PyMOL Python script that loads the backbone (N, CA, C, O; Angstrom):
from pymol import cmd

cmd.read_pdbstr("""\
ATOM      1  N   MET A   1       6.420  -5.044  -2.749  1.00  0.00           N
ATOM      2  CA  MET A   1       7.000  -3.772  -2.387  1.00  0.00           C
ATOM      3  C   MET A   1       5.958  -2.934  -1.681  1.00  0.00           C
ATOM      4  O   MET A   1       4.933  -2.580  -2.265  1.00  0.00           O
ATOM      5  N   ALA A   2       6.205  -2.635  -0.494  1.00  0.00           N
ATOM      6  CA  ALA A   2       5.327  -1.705   0.189  1.00  0.00           C
ATOM      7  C   ALA A   2       5.665  -0.299  -0.302  1.00  0.00           C
ATOM      8  O   ALA A   2       6.774  -0.039  -0.769  1.00  0.00           O
ATOM      9  N   LEU A   3       4.720   0.569  -0.192  1.00  0.00           N
ATOM     10  CA  LEU A   3       4.931   1.959  -0.559  1.00  0.00           C
ATOM     11  C   LEU A   3       5.284   2.757   0.683  1.00  0.00           C
ATOM     12  O   LEU A   3       5.146   2.269   1.805  1.00  0.00           O
ATOM     13  N   MET A   4       5.739   3.982   0.479  1.00  0.00           N
ATOM     14  CA  MET A   4       6.038   4.879   1.595  1.00  0.00           C
ATOM     15  C   MET A   4       5.619   6.289   1.203  1.00  0.00           C
ATOM     16  O   MET A   4       5.477   6.606   0.022  1.00  0.00           O
ATOM     17  N   ILE A   5       5.428   7.114   2.201  1.00  0.00           N
ATOM     18  CA  ILE A   5       5.072   8.512   1.961  1.00  0.00           C
ATOM     19  C   ILE A   5       6.273   9.362   2.358  1.00  0.00           C
ATOM     20  O   ILE A   5       6.780   9.251   3.473  1.00  0.00           O
ATOM     21  N   THR A   6       6.717  10.201   1.447  1.00  0.00           N
ATOM     22  CA  THR A   6       7.899  11.026   1.709  1.00  0.00           C
ATOM     23  C   THR A   6       7.514  12.333   2.404  1.00  0.00           C
ATOM     24  O   THR A   6       6.337  12.650   2.572  1.00  0.00           O
ATOM     25  N   ASP A   7       8.535  13.070   2.797  1.00  0.00           N
ATOM     26  CA  ASP A   7       8.283  14.320   3.528  1.00  0.00           C
ATOM     27  C   ASP A   7       7.736  15.436   2.640  1.00  0.00           C
ATOM     28  O   ASP A   7       7.511  16.548   3.115  1.00  0.00           O
ATOM     29  N   GLU A   8       7.519  15.148   1.352  1.00  0.00           N
ATOM     30  CA  GLU A   8       6.826  16.114   0.497  1.00  0.00           C
ATOM     31  C   GLU A   8       5.321  16.116   0.752  1.00  0.00           C
ATOM     32  O   GLU A   8       4.603  16.963   0.222  1.00  0.00           O
ATOM     33  N   CYS A   9       4.840  15.165   1.564  1.00  0.00           N
ATOM     34  CA  CYS A   9       3.416  15.057   1.893  1.00  0.00           C
ATOM     35  C   CYS A   9       2.894  16.379   2.444  1.00  0.00           C
ATOM     36  O   CYS A   9       3.533  17.014   3.283  1.00  0.00           O
ATOM     37  N   ILE A  10       1.725  16.783   1.960  1.00  0.00           N
ATOM     38  CA  ILE A  10       1.112  18.046   2.414  1.00  0.00           C
ATOM     39  C   ILE A  10      -0.082  17.794   3.347  1.00  0.00           C
ATOM     40  O   ILE A  10      -0.846  18.711   3.648  1.00  0.00           O
ATOM     41  N   ASN A  11      -0.230  16.547   3.798  1.00  0.00           N
ATOM     42  CA  ASN A  11      -1.328  16.193   4.714  1.00  0.00           C
ATOM     43  C   ASN A  11      -2.687  16.593   4.164  1.00  0.00           C
ATOM     44  O   ASN A  11      -3.504  17.184   4.870  1.00  0.00           O
ATOM     45  N   CYS A  12      -2.920  16.271   2.913  1.00  0.00           N
ATOM     46  CA  CYS A  12      -4.181  16.659   2.280  1.00  0.00           C
ATOM     47  C   CYS A  12      -5.334  15.709   2.619  1.00  0.00           C
ATOM     48  O   CYS A  12      -6.489  15.999   2.308  1.00  0.00           O
ATOM     49  N   ASP A  13      -5.021  14.582   3.251  1.00  0.00           N
ATOM     50  CA  ASP A  13      -6.032  13.632   3.734  1.00  0.00           C
ATOM     51  C   ASP A  13      -6.727  12.811   2.647  1.00  0.00           C
ATOM     52  O   ASP A  13      -7.726  12.157   2.948  1.00  0.00           O
ATOM     53  N   VAL A  14      -6.252  12.812   1.403  1.00  0.00           N
ATOM     54  CA  VAL A  14      -6.964  12.045   0.379  1.00  0.00           C
ATOM     55  C   VAL A  14      -6.520  10.586   0.298  1.00  0.00           C
ATOM     56  O   VAL A  14      -7.298   9.745  -0.152  1.00  0.00           O
ATOM     57  N   CYS A  15      -5.307  10.258   0.713  1.00  0.00           N
ATOM     58  CA  CYS A  15      -4.812   8.893   0.565  1.00  0.00           C
ATOM     59  C   CYS A  15      -5.394   7.925   1.600  1.00  0.00           C
ATOM     60  O   CYS A  15      -5.717   6.785   1.264  1.00  0.00           O
ATOM     61  N   GLU A  16      -5.529   8.359   2.827  1.00  0.00           N
ATOM     62  CA  GLU A  16      -5.958   7.450   3.899  1.00  0.00           C
ATOM     63  C   GLU A  16      -7.271   6.726   3.600  1.00  0.00           C
ATOM     64  O   GLU A  16      -7.307   5.502   3.729  1.00  0.00           O
ATOM     65  N   PRO A  17      -8.345   7.405   3.210  1.00  0.00           N
ATOM     66  CA  PRO A  17      -9.595   6.679   2.956  1.00  0.00           C
ATOM     67  C   PRO A  17      -9.564   5.806   1.706  1.00  0.00           C
ATOM     68  O   PRO A  17     -10.428   4.946   1.540  1.00  0.00           O
ATOM     69  N   GLU A  18      -8.586   6.009   0.823  1.00  0.00           N
ATOM     70  CA  GLU A  18      -8.494   5.210  -0.399  1.00  0.00           C
ATOM     71  C   GLU A  18      -7.846   3.852  -0.174  1.00  0.00           C
ATOM     72  O   GLU A  18      -7.992   2.962  -1.012  1.00  0.00           O
ATOM     73  N   CYS A  19      -7.135   3.669   0.931  1.00  0.00           N
ATOM     74  CA  CYS A  19      -6.397   2.429   1.170  1.00  0.00           C
ATOM     75  C   CYS A  19      -7.338   1.311   1.615  1.00  0.00           C
ATOM     76  O   CYS A  19      -7.961   1.411   2.672  1.00  0.00           O
ATOM     77  N   PRO A  20      -7.446   0.238   0.811  1.00  0.00           N
ATOM     78  CA  PRO A  20      -8.360  -0.851   1.164  1.00  0.00           C
ATOM     79  C   PRO A  20      -7.862  -1.720   2.323  1.00  0.00           C
ATOM     80  O   PRO A  20      -8.624  -2.503   2.889  1.00  0.00           O
ATOM     81  N   ASN A  21      -6.583  -1.578   2.670  1.00  0.00           N
ATOM     82  CA  ASN A  21      -6.001  -2.392   3.747  1.00  0.00           C
ATOM     83  C   ASN A  21      -5.804  -1.620   5.046  1.00  0.00           C
ATOM     84  O   ASN A  21      -5.225  -2.149   5.996  1.00  0.00           O
ATOM     85  N   GLN A  22      -6.273  -0.391   5.101  1.00  0.00           N
ATOM     86  CA  GLN A  22      -6.076   0.465   6.266  1.00  0.00           C
ATOM     87  C   GLN A  22      -4.598   0.534   6.661  1.00  0.00           C
ATOM     88  O   GLN A  22      -4.256   0.483   7.843  1.00  0.00           O
ATOM     89  N   ALA A  23      -3.731   0.652   5.651  1.00  0.00           N
ATOM     90  CA  ALA A  23      -2.290   0.720   5.888  1.00  0.00           C
ATOM     91  C   ALA A  23      -1.801   2.150   6.104  1.00  0.00           C
ATOM     92  O   ALA A  23      -0.671   2.355   6.546  1.00  0.00           O
ATOM     93  N   ILE A  24      -2.628   3.128   5.801  1.00  0.00           N
ATOM     94  CA  ILE A  24      -2.215   4.531   5.893  1.00  0.00           C
ATOM     95  C   ILE A  24      -2.838   5.179   7.119  1.00  0.00           C
ATOM     96  O   ILE A  24      -4.035   5.053   7.373  1.00  0.00           O
ATOM     97  N   SER A  25      -1.989   5.879   7.876  1.00  0.00           N
ATOM     98  CA  SER A  25      -2.481   6.597   9.059  1.00  0.00           C
ATOM     99  C   SER A  25      -1.668   7.876   9.217  1.00  0.00           C
ATOM    100  O   SER A  25      -0.594   8.023   8.634  1.00  0.00           O
ATOM    101  N   LEU A  26      -2.193   8.786  10.007  1.00  0.00           N
ATOM    102  CA  LEU A  26      -1.500  10.039  10.258  1.00  0.00           C
ATOM    103  C   LEU A  26      -0.398   9.793  11.275  1.00  0.00           C
ATOM    104  O   LEU A  26      -0.662   9.355  12.395  1.00  0.00           O
ATOM    105  N   GLY A  27       0.829  10.076  10.884  1.00  0.00           N
ATOM    106  CA  GLY A  27       1.968   9.943  11.772  1.00  0.00           C
ATOM    107  C   GLY A  27       2.181  11.228  12.562  1.00  0.00           C
ATOM    108  O   GLY A  27       1.310  12.099  12.572  1.00  0.00           O
ATOM    109  N   PRO A  28       3.324  11.357  13.221  1.00  0.00           N
ATOM    110  CA  PRO A  28       3.593  12.559  14.020  1.00  0.00           C
ATOM    111  C   PRO A  28       3.579  13.858  13.214  1.00  0.00           C
ATOM    112  O   PRO A  28       3.168  14.905  13.715  1.00  0.00           O
ATOM    113  N   GLU A  29       4.043  13.777  11.935  1.00  0.00           N
ATOM    114  CA  GLU A  29       4.086  14.988  11.119  1.00  0.00           C
ATOM    115  C   GLU A  29       3.359  14.837   9.786  1.00  0.00           C
ATOM    116  O   GLU A  29       2.722  15.777   9.313  1.00  0.00           O
ATOM    117  N   ILE A  30       3.456  13.659   9.186  1.00  0.00           N
ATOM    118  CA  ILE A  30       2.823  13.398   7.887  1.00  0.00           C
ATOM    119  C   ILE A  30       2.166  12.024   7.934  1.00  0.00           C
ATOM    120  O   ILE A  30       2.299  11.292   8.915  1.00  0.00           O
ATOM    121  N   TYR A  31       1.462  11.690   6.872  1.00  0.00           N
ATOM    122  CA  TYR A  31       0.862  10.358   6.795  1.00  0.00           C
ATOM    123  C   TYR A  31       1.968   9.316   6.625  1.00  0.00           C
ATOM    124  O   TYR A  31       3.020   9.599   6.051  1.00  0.00           O
ATOM    125  N   VAL A  32       1.716   8.119   7.126  1.00  0.00           N
ATOM    126  CA  VAL A  32       2.673   7.021   7.032  1.00  0.00           C
ATOM    127  C   VAL A  32       1.951   5.772   6.525  1.00  0.00           C
ATOM    128  O   VAL A  32       0.735   5.642   6.663  1.00  0.00           O
ATOM    129  N   ILE A  33       2.719   4.861   5.940  1.00  0.00           N
ATOM    130  CA  ILE A  33       2.185   3.599   5.443  1.00  0.00           C
ATOM    131  C   ILE A  33       2.809   2.461   6.233  1.00  0.00           C
ATOM    132  O   ILE A  33       4.032   2.365   6.333  1.00  0.00           O
ATOM    133  N   ASP A  34       1.970   1.600   6.792  1.00  0.00           N
ATOM    134  CA  ASP A  34       2.425   0.421   7.520  1.00  0.00           C
ATOM    135  C   ASP A  34       2.816  -0.633   6.484  1.00  0.00           C
ATOM    136  O   ASP A  34       1.942  -1.160   5.796  1.00  0.00           O
ATOM    137  N   PRO A  35       4.104  -0.954   6.356  1.00  0.00           N
ATOM    138  CA  PRO A  35       4.514  -1.913   5.321  1.00  0.00           C
ATOM    139  C   PRO A  35       3.956  -3.319   5.530  1.00  0.00           C
ATOM    140  O   PRO A  35       3.891  -4.103   4.584  1.00  0.00           O
ATOM    141  N   SER A  36       3.562  -3.640   6.736  1.00  0.00           N
ATOM    142  CA  SER A  36       2.994  -4.974   6.977  1.00  0.00           C
ATOM    143  C   SER A  36       1.562  -5.084   6.460  1.00  0.00           C
ATOM    144  O   SER A  36       1.029  -6.188   6.352  1.00  0.00           O
ATOM    145  N   ARG A  37       0.930  -3.944   6.138  1.00  0.00           N
ATOM    146  CA  ARG A  37      -0.441  -3.947   5.618  1.00  0.00           C
ATOM    147  C   ARG A  37      -0.525  -3.501   4.164  1.00  0.00           C
ATOM    148  O   ARG A  37      -1.559  -3.688   3.522  1.00  0.00           O
ATOM    149  N   CYS A  38       0.536  -2.918   3.640  1.00  0.00           N
ATOM    150  CA  CYS A  38       0.517  -2.403   2.264  1.00  0.00           C
ATOM    151  C   CYS A  38       0.770  -3.527   1.270  1.00  0.00           C
ATOM    152  O   CYS A  38       1.805  -4.192   1.307  1.00  0.00           O
ATOM    153  N   THR A  39      -0.199  -3.726   0.381  1.00  0.00           N
ATOM    154  CA  THR A  39      -0.059  -4.701  -0.702  1.00  0.00           C
ATOM    155  C   THR A  39       0.001  -4.002  -2.062  1.00  0.00           C
ATOM    156  O   THR A  39      -0.128  -4.650  -3.100  1.00  0.00           O
ATOM    157  N   GLU A  40       0.195  -2.696  -2.057  1.00  0.00           N
ATOM    158  CA  GLU A  40       0.130  -1.892  -3.278  1.00  0.00           C
ATOM    159  C   GLU A  40      -1.195  -2.116  -3.985  1.00  0.00           C
ATOM    160  O   GLU A  40      -1.279  -2.027  -5.210  1.00  0.00           O
ATOM    161  N   CYS A  41      -2.217  -2.405  -3.215  1.00  0.00           N
ATOM    162  CA  CYS A  41      -3.584  -2.644  -3.663  1.00  0.00           C
ATOM    163  C   CYS A  41      -3.750  -3.962  -4.419  1.00  0.00           C
ATOM    164  O   CYS A  41      -4.806  -4.201  -5.004  1.00  0.00           O
ATOM    165  N   VAL A  42      -2.725  -4.822  -4.419  1.00  0.00           N
ATOM    166  CA  VAL A  42      -2.858  -6.160  -5.004  1.00  0.00           C
ATOM    167  C   VAL A  42      -4.011  -6.857  -4.287  1.00  0.00           C
ATOM    168  O   VAL A  42      -4.092  -6.838  -3.058  1.00  0.00           O
ATOM    169  N   GLY A  43      -4.894  -7.468  -5.062  1.00  0.00           N
ATOM    170  CA  GLY A  43      -6.071  -8.127  -4.511  1.00  0.00           C
ATOM    171  C   GLY A  43      -7.303  -7.236  -4.497  1.00  0.00           C
ATOM    172  O   GLY A  43      -8.426  -7.714  -4.338  1.00  0.00           O
ATOM    173  N   HIS A  44      -7.083  -5.937  -4.664  1.00  0.00           N
ATOM    174  CA  HIS A  44      -8.196  -4.986  -4.654  1.00  0.00           C
ATOM    175  C   HIS A  44      -8.315  -4.221  -5.975  1.00  0.00           C
ATOM    176  O   HIS A  44      -9.392  -4.149  -6.568  1.00  0.00           O
ATOM    177  N   PHE A  45      -7.197  -3.655  -6.423  1.00  0.00           N
ATOM    178  CA  PHE A  45      -7.179  -2.793  -7.613  1.00  0.00           C
ATOM    179  C   PHE A  45      -5.946  -3.085  -8.457  1.00  0.00           C
ATOM    180  O   PHE A  45      -5.000  -3.714  -7.982  1.00  0.00           O
ATOM    181  N   ASP A  46      -5.956  -2.632  -9.700  1.00  0.00           N
ATOM    182  CA  ASP A  46      -4.809  -2.818 -10.589  1.00  0.00           C
ATOM    183  C   ASP A  46      -3.659  -1.875 -10.269  1.00  0.00           C
ATOM    184  O   ASP A  46      -2.504  -2.185 -10.560  1.00  0.00           O
ATOM    185  N   GLU A  47      -3.959  -0.745  -9.682  1.00  0.00           N
ATOM    186  CA  GLU A  47      -2.953   0.265  -9.348  1.00  0.00           C
ATOM    187  C   GLU A  47      -3.124   0.702  -7.905  1.00  0.00           C
ATOM    188  O   GLU A  47      -4.243   0.689  -7.390  1.00  0.00           O
ATOM    189  N   PRO A  48      -2.030   1.092  -7.230  1.00  0.00           N
ATOM    190  CA  PRO A  48      -2.154   1.610  -5.859  1.00  0.00           C
ATOM    191  C   PRO A  48      -3.033   2.867  -5.853  1.00  0.00           C
ATOM    192  O   PRO A  48      -2.739   3.846  -6.539  1.00  0.00           O
ATOM    193  N   GLN A  49      -4.086   2.824  -5.087  1.00  0.00           N
ATOM    194  CA  GLN A  49      -5.042   3.925  -5.063  1.00  0.00           C
ATOM    195  C   GLN A  49      -4.465   5.189  -4.439  1.00  0.00           C
ATOM    196  O   GLN A  49      -4.800   6.292  -4.871  1.00  0.00           O
ATOM    197  N   CYS A  50      -3.610   5.053  -3.439  1.00  0.00           N
ATOM    198  CA  CYS A  50      -3.024   6.235  -2.815  1.00  0.00           C
ATOM    199  C   CYS A  50      -2.174   7.010  -3.817  1.00  0.00           C
ATOM    200  O   CYS A  50      -2.190   8.241  -3.829  1.00  0.00           O
ATOM    201  N   VAL A  51      -1.436   6.294  -4.652  1.00  0.00           N
ATOM    202  CA  VAL A  51      -0.617   6.930  -5.681  1.00  0.00           C
ATOM    203  C   VAL A  51      -1.506   7.650  -6.684  1.00  0.00           C
ATOM    204  O   VAL A  51      -1.171   8.743  -7.140  1.00  0.00           O
ATOM    205  N   GLN A  52      -2.627   7.048  -7.026  1.00  0.00           N
ATOM    206  CA  GLN A  52      -3.545   7.635  -8.007  1.00  0.00           C
ATOM    207  C   GLN A  52      -4.128   8.965  -7.539  1.00  0.00           C
ATOM    208  O   GLN A  52      -4.333   9.867  -8.351  1.00  0.00           O
ATOM    209  N   VAL A  53      -4.396   9.098  -6.244  1.00  0.00           N
ATOM    210  CA  VAL A  53      -5.056  10.312  -5.747  1.00  0.00           C
ATOM    211  C   VAL A  53      -4.104  11.358  -5.177  1.00  0.00           C
ATOM    212  O   VAL A  53      -4.517  12.490  -4.926  1.00  0.00           O
ATOM    213  N   CYS A  54      -2.857  11.006  -4.971  1.00  0.00           N
ATOM    214  CA  CYS A  54      -1.906  11.942  -4.349  1.00  0.00           C
ATOM    215  C   CYS A  54      -1.631  13.129  -5.270  1.00  0.00           C
ATOM    216  O   CYS A  54      -1.173  12.941  -6.397  1.00  0.00           O
ATOM    217  N   PRO A  55      -1.906  14.358  -4.799  1.00  0.00           N
ATOM    218  CA  PRO A  55      -1.713  15.527  -5.654  1.00  0.00           C
ATOM    219  C   PRO A  55      -0.258  15.973  -5.773  1.00  0.00           C
ATOM    220  O   PRO A  55       0.055  16.788  -6.641  1.00  0.00           O
ATOM    221  N   VAL A  56       0.639  15.465  -4.928  1.00  0.00           N
ATOM    222  CA  VAL A  56       2.040  15.900  -4.976  1.00  0.00           C
ATOM    223  C   VAL A  56       3.014  14.777  -5.319  1.00  0.00           C
ATOM    224  O   VAL A  56       4.226  14.981  -5.254  1.00  0.00           O
ATOM    225  N   ALA A  57       2.521  13.617  -5.676  1.00  0.00           N
ATOM    226  CA  ALA A  57       3.358  12.482  -6.090  1.00  0.00           C
ATOM    227  C   ALA A  57       4.463  12.174  -5.087  1.00  0.00           C
ATOM    228  O   ALA A  57       5.645  12.146  -5.431  1.00  0.00           O
ATOM    229  N   CYS A  58       4.058  11.945  -3.841  1.00  0.00           N
ATOM    230  CA  CYS A  58       5.032  11.687  -2.773  1.00  0.00           C
ATOM    231  C   CYS A  58       4.942  10.264  -2.225  1.00  0.00           C
ATOM    232  O   CYS A  58       5.288  10.027  -1.068  1.00  0.00           O
ATOM    233  N   ILE A  59       4.479   9.306  -3.050  1.00  0.00           N
ATOM    234  CA  ILE A  59       4.303   7.933  -2.572  1.00  0.00           C
ATOM    235  C   ILE A  59       5.060   6.967  -3.494  1.00  0.00           C
ATOM    236  O   ILE A  59       4.470   6.361  -4.389  1.00  0.00           O
ATOM    237  N   PRO A  60       6.382   6.832  -3.262  1.00  0.00           N
ATOM    238  CA  PRO A  60       7.167   5.880  -4.053  1.00  0.00           C
ATOM    239  C   PRO A  60       7.207   4.505  -3.384  1.00  0.00           C
ATOM    240  O   PRO A  60       6.673   4.305  -2.293  1.00  0.00           O
ATOM    241  N   VAL A  61       7.856   3.567  -4.071  1.00  0.00           N
ATOM    242  CA  VAL A  61       8.112   2.253  -3.482  1.00  0.00           C
ATOM    243  C   VAL A  61       9.101   2.422  -2.335  1.00  0.00           C
ATOM    244  O   VAL A  61      10.061   3.185  -2.440  1.00  0.00           O
ATOM    245  N   ASN A  62       8.862   1.713  -1.252  1.00  0.00           N
ATOM    246  CA  ASN A  62       9.745   1.760  -0.090  1.00  0.00           C
ATOM    247  C   ASN A  62      10.912   0.800  -0.327  1.00  0.00           C
ATOM    248  O   ASN A  62      10.700  -0.412  -0.334  1.00  0.00           O
ATOM    249  N   PRO A  63      12.142   1.300  -0.522  1.00  0.00           N
ATOM    250  CA  PRO A  63      13.269   0.418  -0.823  1.00  0.00           C
ATOM    251  C   PRO A  63      13.613  -0.542   0.322  1.00  0.00           C
ATOM    252  O   PRO A  63      14.302  -1.538   0.103  1.00  0.00           O
ATOM    253  N   ALA A  64      13.148  -0.258   1.515  1.00  0.00           N
ATOM    254  CA  ALA A  64      13.399  -1.141   2.658  1.00  0.00           C
ATOM    255  C   ALA A  64      12.423  -2.314   2.700  1.00  0.00           C
ATOM    256  O   ALA A  64      12.603  -3.234   3.498  1.00  0.00           O
ATOM    257  N   HIS A  65      11.397  -2.296   1.857  1.00  0.00           N
ATOM    258  CA  HIS A  65      10.368  -3.341   1.860  1.00  0.00           C
ATOM    259  C   HIS A  65      10.038  -3.774   0.429  1.00  0.00           C
ATOM    260  O   HIS A  65       8.907  -3.618  -0.031  1.00  0.00           O
ATOM    261  N   VAL A  66      11.039  -4.318  -0.264  1.00  0.00           N
ATOM    262  CA  VAL A  66      10.862  -4.769  -1.641  1.00  0.00           C
ATOM    263  C   VAL A  66      10.228  -6.160  -1.624  1.00  0.00           C
ATOM    264  O   VAL A  66      10.751  -7.089  -1.008  1.00  0.00           O
ATOM    265  N   GLU A  67       9.091  -6.284  -2.312  1.00  0.00           N
ATOM    266  CA  GLU A  67       8.362  -7.550  -2.381  1.00  0.00           C
ATOM    267  C   GLU A  67       7.895  -7.782  -3.809  1.00  0.00           C
ATOM    268  O   GLU A  67       7.585  -6.832  -4.528  1.00  0.00           O
ATOM    269  N   GLY A  68       7.844  -9.040  -4.219  1.00  0.00           N
ATOM    270  CA  GLY A  68       7.334  -9.394  -5.530  1.00  0.00           C
ATOM    271  C   GLY A  68       5.823  -9.574  -5.489  1.00  0.00           C
ATOM    272  O   GLY A  68       5.206  -9.528  -4.425  1.00  0.00           O
ATOM    273  N   LYS A  69       5.233  -9.780  -6.675  1.00  0.00           N
ATOM    274  CA  LYS A  69       3.776  -9.958  -6.754  1.00  0.00           C
ATOM    275  C   LYS A  69       3.297 -11.119  -5.897  1.00  0.00           C
ATOM    276  O   LYS A  69       2.263 -11.007  -5.239  1.00  0.00           O
ATOM    277  N   SER A  70       4.029 -12.237  -5.889  1.00  0.00           N
ATOM    278  CA  SER A  70       3.581 -13.387  -5.095  1.00  0.00           C
ATOM    279  C   SER A  70       3.597 -13.068  -3.608  1.00  0.00           C
ATOM    280  O   SER A  70       2.727 -13.529  -2.870  1.00  0.00           O
ATOM    281  N   GLN A  71       4.568 -12.288  -3.160  1.00  0.00           N
ATOM    282  CA  GLN A  71       4.609 -11.882  -1.753  1.00  0.00           C
ATOM    283  C   GLN A  71       3.459 -10.934  -1.425  1.00  0.00           C
ATOM    284  O   GLN A  71       2.864 -11.025  -0.351  1.00  0.00           O
ATOM    285  N   LEU A  72       3.147 -10.030  -2.341  1.00  0.00           N
ATOM    286  CA  LEU A  72       2.030  -9.109  -2.122  1.00  0.00           C
ATOM    287  C   LEU A  72       0.709  -9.869  -2.080  1.00  0.00           C
ATOM    288  O   LEU A  72      -0.161  -9.556  -1.267  1.00  0.00           O
ATOM    289  N   TRP A  73       0.550 -10.881  -2.966  1.00  0.00           N
ATOM    290  CA  TRP A  73      -0.662 -11.704  -2.932  1.00  0.00           C
ATOM    291  C   TRP A  73      -0.754 -12.461  -1.614  1.00  0.00           C
ATOM    292  O   TRP A  73      -1.836 -12.560  -1.035  1.00  0.00           O
ATOM    293  N   ALA A  74       0.366 -12.996  -1.131  1.00  0.00           N
ATOM    294  CA  ALA A  74       0.369 -13.728   0.137  1.00  0.00           C
ATOM    295  C   ALA A  74      -0.027 -12.802   1.282  1.00  0.00           C
ATOM    296  O   ALA A  74      -0.785 -13.194   2.168  1.00  0.00           O
ATOM    297  N   LYS A  75       0.485 -11.579   1.263  1.00  0.00           N
ATOM    298  CA  LYS A  75       0.136 -10.610   2.311  1.00  0.00           C
ATOM    299  C   LYS A  75      -1.350 -10.259   2.236  1.00  0.00           C
ATOM    300  O   LYS A  75      -2.020 -10.175   3.266  1.00  0.00           O
ATOM    301  N   PHE A  76      -1.870 -10.052   1.017  1.00  0.00           N
ATOM    302  CA  PHE A  76      -3.289  -9.770   0.835  1.00  0.00           C
ATOM    303  C   PHE A  76      -4.133 -10.901   1.420  1.00  0.00           C
ATOM    304  O   PHE A  76      -5.075 -10.657   2.173  1.00  0.00           O
ATOM    305  N   ARG A  77      -3.790 -12.134   1.068  1.00  0.00           N
ATOM    306  CA  ARG A  77      -4.561 -13.288   1.552  1.00  0.00           C
ATOM    307  C   ARG A  77      -4.498 -13.403   3.074  1.00  0.00           C
ATOM    308  O   ARG A  77      -5.489 -13.756   3.712  1.00  0.00           O
ATOM    309  N   GLN A  78      -3.354 -13.111   3.644  1.00  0.00           N
ATOM    310  CA  GLN A  78      -3.240 -13.135   5.105  1.00  0.00           C
ATOM    311  C   GLN A  78      -4.134 -12.063   5.727  1.00  0.00           C
ATOM    312  O   GLN A  78      -4.807 -12.313   6.727  1.00  0.00           O
ATOM    313  N   LEU A  79      -4.136 -10.870   5.133  1.00  0.00           N
ATOM    314  CA  LEU A  79      -4.947  -9.774   5.666  1.00  0.00           C
ATOM    315  C   LEU A  79      -6.442 -10.059   5.590  1.00  0.00           C
ATOM    316  O   LEU A  79      -7.202  -9.633   6.460  1.00  0.00           O
ATOM    317  N   VAL A  80      -6.867 -10.781   4.551  1.00  0.00           N
ATOM    318  CA  VAL A  80      -8.296 -11.074   4.401  1.00  0.00           C
ATOM    319  C   VAL A  80      -8.672 -12.446   4.949  1.00  0.00           C
ATOM    320  O   VAL A  80      -9.833 -12.851   4.882  1.00  0.00           O
ATOM    321  N   GLY A  81      -7.688 -13.158   5.491  1.00  0.00           N
ATOM    322  CA  GLY A  81      -7.968 -14.436   6.132  1.00  0.00           C
ATOM    323  C   GLY A  81      -8.098 -15.609   5.189  1.00  0.00           C
ATOM    324  O   GLY A  81      -8.837 -16.552   5.476  1.00  0.00           O
ATOM    325  N   GLU A  82      -7.390 -15.573   4.060  1.00  0.00           N
ATOM    326  CA  GLU A  82      -7.389 -16.680   3.110  1.00  0.00           C
ATOM    327  C   GLU A  82      -6.024 -17.353   3.127  1.00  0.00           C
ATOM    328  O   GLU A  82      -5.059 -16.757   3.606  1.00  0.00           O
ATOM    329  N   PRO A  83      -5.916 -18.566   2.622  1.00  0.00           N
ATOM    330  CA  PRO A  83      -4.615 -19.227   2.528  1.00  0.00           C
ATOM    331  C   PRO A  83      -3.624 -18.386   1.736  1.00  0.00           C
ATOM    332  O   PRO A  83      -3.998 -17.774   0.736  1.00  0.00           O
ATOM    333  N   ALA A  84      -2.396 -18.346   2.157  1.00  0.00           N
ATOM    334  CA  ALA A  84      -1.366 -17.493   1.535  1.00  0.00           C
ATOM    335  C   ALA A  84      -0.767 -18.147   0.304  1.00  0.00           C
ATOM    336  O   ALA A  84       0.336 -18.690   0.358  1.00  0.00           O
ATOM    337  N   GLN A  85      -1.493 -18.095  -0.805  1.00  0.00           N
ATOM    338  CA  GLN A  85      -0.981 -18.606  -2.084  1.00  0.00           C
ATOM    339  C   GLN A  85      -1.461 -17.687  -3.184  1.00  0.00           C
ATOM    340  O   GLN A  85      -2.583 -17.184  -3.133  1.00  0.00           O
ATOM    341  N   PRO A  86      -0.606 -17.460  -4.196  1.00  0.00           N
ATOM    342  CA  PRO A  86      -1.013 -16.581  -5.301  1.00  0.00           C
ATOM    343  C   PRO A  86      -2.071 -17.260  -6.152  1.00  0.00           C
ATOM    344  O   PRO A  86      -2.186 -18.486  -6.132  1.00  0.00           O
ATOM    345  N   PRO A  87      -2.844 -16.487  -6.895  1.00  0.00           N
ATOM    346  CA  PRO A  87      -3.849 -17.087  -7.779  1.00  0.00           C
ATOM    347  C   PRO A  87      -3.155 -17.852  -8.902  1.00  0.00           C
ATOM    348  O   PRO A  87      -2.019 -17.539  -9.261  1.00  0.00           O
ATOM    349  N   ALA A  88      -3.820 -18.831  -9.443  1.00  0.00           N
ATOM    350  CA  ALA A  88      -3.269 -19.617 -10.547  1.00  0.00           C
ATOM    351  C   ALA A  88      -3.167 -18.732 -11.779  1.00  0.00           C
ATOM    352  O   ALA A  88      -4.089 -17.978 -12.092  1.00  0.00           O
ATOM    353  N   GLU A  89      -2.052 -18.828 -12.468  1.00  0.00           N
ATOM    354  CA  GLU A  89      -1.870 -18.054 -13.694  1.00  0.00           C
ATOM    355  C   GLU A  89      -2.361 -18.865 -14.866  1.00  0.00           C
ATOM    356  O   GLU A  89      -2.262 -20.092 -14.867  1.00  0.00           O
ATOM    357  N   GLY A  90      -2.876 -18.203 -15.840  1.00  0.00           N
ATOM    358  CA  GLY A  90      -3.316 -18.962 -17.004  1.00  0.00           C
ATOM    359  C   GLY A  90      -4.191 -18.242 -17.927  1.00  0.00           C
ATOM    360  O   GLY A  90      -4.614 -18.801 -18.939  1.00  0.00           O
TER     361      GLY A  90
END
""", "prot")
cmd.dss("prot")
cmd.show_as("cartoon", "prot")
cmd.util.cbc("prot")
cmd.orient("prot")
């Protein structure tokens, strides 16, 4: 599931530098998240960092880009140049 930034965004600039995948950028009016780069911080952190630092709680899951953990791991591996397979569970 990629995340999205809603129009409640106050452009406080704290989310963009926290994104390890460079998925967040300033859009025409508010910050936006590129769903092709958003892994919800899978592969980097246990929790999405943008959600953790957002002072107005305007970063929900994007219903247009619902993905499971294995899909997020595959996207992470593609972004970092590794084979697209989830880690072994155990």
